[in-house]
LUMTOR-535911 format. One record per residue (C-alpha): x, y, z; residue in one letter. Coordinates in steps of 0.2 Angstrom, whole numbers, plus 2048, in hexadecimal, padded with zeros to 3 digits. Each point is the difference from the previous one (the first is absolute). Layout:
LUMTOR-535911
> c1  c2  c3  rest
> X  Y  Z  A
...
***
This chain:
LUMTOR-535911
> c1  c2  c3  rest
> 800  800  800  M
> 807  811  7FB  K
> 801  80B  810  G
> 7F8  812  801  I
> 80D  80C  806  Y
> 7F9  80F  809  M
> 80F  805  80A  D
> 808  80C  7F4  N
> 804  80E  80E  N
> 80B  7F3  808  A
> 80A  7FC  7F0  T
> 7FD  7FE  7ED  T
> 806  7F4  7F4  P
> 80E  805  7F5  V
> 7FA  807  7EF  H
> 806  7F5  7F1  P
> 807  810  7F8  E
> 80A  804  810  V
> 807  7EE  801  M
> 805  802  7EE  E
> 809  810  803  A
> 809  7F8  80F  M
> 806  7F0  7F8  L
> 810  807  7F7  P
> 806  807  810  F
> 801  7EF  808  F
> 80B  7F9  7F3  S
> 809  80A  7F2  E
> 7FF  811  809  H
> 808  7FA  810  F
> 80E  80D  804  G
> 801  80B  80F  N
> 7F9  811  7FB  P
> 80E  809  80A  S
> 80D  7F8  7F4  S
> 807  80B  7F2  I
> 803  7F2  7F3  H
> 7F3  7FA  7F3  W
> 7F8  7F3  80C  A
> 7FC  80E  80C  G
> 7FB  80D  7F4  R
> 7F2  7F6  7F8  E
> 7F8  7FD  811  V
> 802  812  806  K
> 7F6  805  7F1  K
> 7F2  7F4  805  G
> 7FF  808  811  I
> 800  812  7F9  E
> 7F3  7FB  7F3  T
> 7F5  7FA  80F  A
> 804  810  80A  R
> 7F9  80A  7F1  E
> 7F0  7F5  7FF  S
> 7FD  802  813  V
> 803  813  7FF  A
> 7F4  802  7F2  S
> 7F3  7F6  80A  F
> 802  80C  80E  L
> 803  810  7F6  N
> 811  804  807  C
> 813  801  7FC  D
> 808  7EF  7FF  P
> 80D  806  80C  K
> 7F3  801  80D  E
> 7FD  7EE  800  I
> 808  7F4  80C  I
> 7FF  7ED  7FE  F
> 7FE  7F6  810  T
> 7FB  7EE  805  A
> 7EE  804  802  G
> 7F2  80B  808  G
> 806  7FD  812  S
> 812  805  7FC  E
> 7FA  810  7F7  S
> 7F4  804  80F  D
> 80E  7FE  80C  N
> 80D  80A  7F6  L
> 7F3  80E  7FE  A
> 7FC  801  812  I
> 811  7FD  808  K
> 809  809  7F3  G
> 7F6  810  801  V
> 800  7FF  813  C
> 813  7FE  801  E
> 803  80E  7F4  A
> 7F4  80C  808  L
> 802  7FC  813  K
> 808  810  803  D
> 7F0  809  7FB  K
> 7F3  7F6  809  G
> 7FB  7EF  807  N
> 7EE  7FF  7FB  H
> 7F8  7F4  7F4  I
> 7ED  7FF  7FA  I
> 7F9  7F0  7F9  T
> 7EF  7F7  802  T
> 7FA  7F1  80A  R
> 7FC  7F6  7F0  V
> 811  800  7F8  E
> 808  7F0  7F9  H
> 80B  7F8  80E  P
> 810  805  7F6  A
> 7FB  812  805  V
> 7F8  7FD  811  L
> 80F  7F6  807  H
> 80D  80C  7F9  T
> 7F7  80E  809  C
> 800  7F6  810  E
> 812  7FD  7FE  Y
> 803  813  7FD  M
> 7F7  803  811  E
> 80D  7F5  808  K
> 80D  80B  7F9  Q
> 7F9  810  808  G
> 7F3  805  7F2  F
> 7EE  805  804  Q
> 7F3  7F8  7F5  V
> 7EE  806  7FE  T
> 7F4  7F2  7F9  Y
> 7F1  808  7F8  L
> 7EF  7F8  802  P
> 7F5  7FB  7F2  V
> 7ED  800  7FF  D
> 7F4  7F1  7FD  M
> 804  800  7ED  D
> 813  800  804  G
> 803  812  7FB  M
> 80A  80D  809  I
> 7FA  812  804  N
> 80C  80D  7F9  L
> 7FC  80B  80F  E
> 807  7F3  80B  D
> 810  800  7F5  L
> 801  813  801  K
> 7FE  800  813  N
> 80D  7F3  803  A
> 80E  80A  7F7  I
> 80C  809  80C  T
> 810  80A  7FE  D
> 80A  7EF  803  K
> 7F7  7F6  7F1  T
> 80C  7FB  7F3  I
> 7F7  7F2  7F8  L
> 7EE  7FB  7FB  I
> 7FF  7EE  7F9  T
> 7EE  7FB  7FB  I
> 7FC  7F2  7F4  M
> 7F8  803  7EF  F
> 7F3  7F2  801  A
> 7FD  7F3  80E  N
> 805  7EF  7FC  N
> 7F1  7F8  80A  E
> 7F1  80B  7FC  T
> 806  809  7F0  G
> 7FC  811  808  T
> 809  80D  7F6  I
> 807  80F  80A  F
> 800  812  7F9  P
> 813  800  7FD  I
> 800  810  7F5  S
> 7F8  80A  80E  E
> 80B  7F8  80D  I
> 80F  805  7F5  G
> 7FA  812  7FF  K
> 7FF  801  813  I
> 811  7F9  802  A
> 807  80B  7F2  K
> 7F9  810  808  E
> 807  7FB  811  R
> 811  7FB  7F8  K
> 7FE  7EE  807  I
> 807  7F1  7F6  T
> 7F2  7F5  7FA  F
> 801  7ED  7FC  H
> 7F3  7F5  7FA  T
> 7FF  7ED  7FF  D
> 7F8  7FE  7EF  A
> 803  7ED  7FF  V
> 7EE  7FC  7FE  Q
> 7FC  80E  7F5  A
> 80D  7FD  7F3  A
> 7F9  7F9  7F0  G
> 7EE  804  805  K
> 801  813  802  I
> 80A  80D  7F6  L
> 80F  805  80A  L
> 807  811  7FC  D
> 80C  805  80D  V
> 7FE  813  7FB  N
> 7EE  800  801  A
> 800  7F6  810  L
> 80C  80D  809  N
> 80A  7F1  807  V
> 813  801  805  D
> 802  7ED  801  L
> 7F5  7F2  7F9  L
> 801  7ED  802  T
> 7FB  7F2  7F3  I
> 803  7EE  7FF  S
> 801  7F5  7F0  A
> 7F7  7F1  806  H
> 7F0  80A  803  K
> 7FF  804  7ED  L
> 804  7F0  7F8  Y
> 813  802  802  G
> 80C  7F4  80A  P
> 802  7FF  812  K
> 80F  808  809  G
> 801  811  7F7  V
> 7F9  810  804  G
> 802  813  7FD  V
> 802  80F  80B  L
> 7FD  811  7F7  Y
> 80A  80E  808  V
> 7FC  811  7FA  R
> 810  80A  7FB  K
> 805  80B  80F  G
> 7F7  7F4  80D  A
> 80C  7FC  80F  K
> 802  7EE  803  M
> 80F  7F6  806  K
> 804  7EE  7FA  P
> 7FC  7F1  80B  M
> 80B  7F3  7F7  I
> 813  804  7FE  H
> 80C  7F8  7F5  G
> 803  805  7ED  G
> 7FA  80F  7F7  G
> 7F1  7F8  7F8  Q
> 7F0  80A  7FD  E
> 809  810  800  R
> 807  7FC  812  N
> 7EF  7FF  807  R
> 7FE  7ED  801  R
> 80F  7F5  800  A
> 801  7EE  7F9  G
> 801  7F8  7EF  T
> 7F0  803  7F8  E
> 7F2  7F2  7FE  N
> 802  802  7ED  V
> 7F2  7F4  7FB  T
> 7F4  807  80C  G
> 804  812  7FB  I
> 7FD  7FB  7ED  V
> 7F0  7F8  805  G
> 7FA  80F  80A  M
> 803  80B  7F1  G
> 7F6  7F5  7F5  K
> 7F2  7FE  80C  A
> 7FF  813  801  C
> 7FF  802  7ED  E
> 7F2  7F3  800  I
> 7F6  809  80E  A
> 801  810  7F7  M
> 7F9  7F8  7F0  R
> 7F2  7F6  808  D
> 7FB  809  810  M
> 7F1  809  7FA  D
> 7F7  7F2  7F7  A
> 805  7F3  80D  E
> 7FA  80C  80E  G
> 7EF  801  7F8  E
> 7FF  7ED  7FE  R
> 805  7FD  812  L
> 7F3  80C  807  L
> 7F2  7F8  7F6  R
> 805  7EF  807  L
> 802  807  812  R
> 7EF  807  800  E
> 7F9  7F0  7F9  R
> 807  7F7  80E  L
> 7FB  80C  80D  H
> 7EE  800  7FA  K
> 7FF  7ED  7FE  G
> 806  7FD  812  L
> 7F5  80D  808  T
> 7F0  7FA  7F7  Q
> 803  7EE  805  K
> 807  802  811  I
> 7F9  80A  80F  E
> 80B  80A  80C  H
> 80E  804  7F4  V
> 809  810  804  K
> 80B  80A  7F4  L
> 811  805  807  N
> 808  80F  7F8  G
> 7FA  810  7F8  H
> 7F1  7FD  7F4  P
> 807  80A  7F2  S
> 812  806  804  M
> 807  7EE  7FE  R
> 80B  7F6  7F5  L
> 7F6  7F8  7F1  N
> 806  7EF  804  N
> 7FE  7FF  813  T
> 7F0  7F9  809  L
> 802  7FE  813  N
> 7F0  7FA  808  V
> 7FC  7F9  812  S
> 7F4  7F1  801  F
> 7F9  803  811  E
> 7FF  7F1  80C  Y
> 80D  7F7  7F6  V
> 813  7FE  804  E
> 80A  806  7F1  G
> 80D  7F3  801  E
> 7F3  7F2  7FF  S
> 7F9  808  7F0  L
> 811  801  7F8  L
> 803  7EE  804  L
> 7EF  7FB  7F8  N
> 804  80B  7F1  L
> 811  7F8  7FE  D
> 7F8  7EF  800  M
> 7F5  806  7F1  D
> 810  807  7F7  G
> 7FD  812  804  V
> 80F  80A  807  A
> 7FB  80F  80A  A
> 807  809  80F  S
> 7FA  806  811  S
> 80C  80F  800  G
> 812  804  7FD  S
> 80B  7F1  7FB  A
> 80E  807  80B  C
> 7F5  7FC  810  S
> 7F6  7F2  7FA  S
> 806  7F4  80E  G
> 7F9  80C  80D  S
> 7F1  7FB  80B  L
> 7FD  812  803  E
> 7F3  809  7F5  P
> 806  80C  7F3  S
> 807  810  807  H
> 7F9  809  7F1  V
> 7EE  7FA  804  L
> 801  803  812  T
> 807  812  7FD  A
> 7F0  802  7F6  M
> 7F6  7FC  80F  G
> 7FA  7EF  7FC  L
> 7FC  7F4  80F  P
> 80D  7F2  801  H
> 7F3  7F3  7FB  E
> 7FB  809  7F0  V
> 812  804  7FC  A
> 804  7ED  802  H
> 7F3  7FC  7F3  G
> 808  80A  7F2  S
> 806  7FA  7EF  V
> 809  80A  7F3  R
> 7FD  7FC  7EE  F
> 80E  809  7F6  S
> 7FD  7FD  7ED  L
> 80D  7FF  7F2  G
> 803  7FD  7EE  R
> 7FC  7ED  801  S
> 7EE  803  807  N
> 7F1  7FE  7F5  T
> 7ED  801  802  E
> 7FF  7ED  802  A
> 80C  802  80F  D
> 7F4  80D  808  I
> 7F1  7F5  7FD  D
> 809  7F1  807  K
> 804  809  810  I
> 7EE  807  801  I
> 7FA  7EE  7FF  E
> 80D  7F9  80D  I
> 7FE  80D  80D  M
> 7EE  7FE  806  P
> 800  7EE  806  P
> 811  802  808  V
> 7FA  80F  80A  V
> 7F0  7F7  804  A
> 80A  7F1  806  R
> 80C  80A  80B  L
> 7F2  80B  807  R
> 7F6  7F0  805  A
> 80F  7FC  80C  M
> 802  812  807  S
> 7F8  803  811  P
> 800  813  7FC  L
> 7F5  7FD  7F1  Y
> 7F4  7F5  80A  G
> 7FF  80F  80D  K
> 7FD  80C  7F2  S
> 7F1  7F6  7F9  L
> 7F8  7FD  812  N
> 807  80D  80C  P
> 7F2  7FC  80D  S
> 809  7EF  803  V
> 80F  80A  807  E
> 7F5  80B  80B  R
> 7F6  7F1  807  T
> 810  7F7  804  T
> 807  810  809  A
> 7F0  802  80A  V
> 801  7ED  806  C
> 812  802  805  Q
> 7FB  80F  80C  H
***
């Protein structure tokens, strides 16, 4: 049975055109790009071609692109590098409670180094209030780091407006745009960002390679020391095959983004409508309109999300209950609890993140599979039984007294 893959926010399969572009750099183009002889020059050319593709994707100068080992490294480099460079000017960072762990845990680390961090709240749709941001700024604020789109709910933040606020106050602004890349146009100038993170494996490129855009003039110290690669900003022999693949993935994203985005939106809405029509007590998590076209996060009340995922897996459907980086945790999603969801509702969440391989047939199959699975699990749930007959609980309580 062919599986249905609905976990594209966790990772995407490598696009065939990306694989084709990478293959020569595993074999005939094998040299070290730092070498000045013919074997190195050909490889160096591949890196610089990829750098130009990524720069075109972000509408920036190729010299502003730093290749890294992935989104987490880029986030770490942005936060630690800026704080190290600007620590004489202040020690205050502003972020949100719903960031990816790569940002949250890095901010927690910076607190241990003597920095102060303000974690902005979000509303029930997972959206921040710009007034909260303005009120959090102090004369010690040196960095604002707020994600472009949430990886669990798909909620899209007003990055351009945040960038304007930061620019007016002369504060460095970084956004983790890993989930937005390939789904939303990323123009670093229109967005008013100083630093921006993307990762190849979220847009049909290979794992193990990412990018940090750093605007010319932005202050940032390197975190990895050694050679002079990436204009002395990130030492280490480059992951050439990964970089070439990332460049190609960005080219494909620019070519296909609009049409694919419209297709995924139709599929997402078909799935949401089908689930809510056939199953009661289904709650949408995330902003109703300011949300990634491919992302549907819903809570099935009175059901445990992990049990849902196991049952879906047995039917060949791959989905998620939140961030892949914390999928082993027994705690409910930090994103959903920050949005005010009770633990029992947050525990019943499932994230369907659609991608290139998904079809209407996939959607219809999930709509067919889900109702009996939810019904079976609810039949075993004491919470569901109480919701159907709350007088039972009240009578029991009176008898105990």
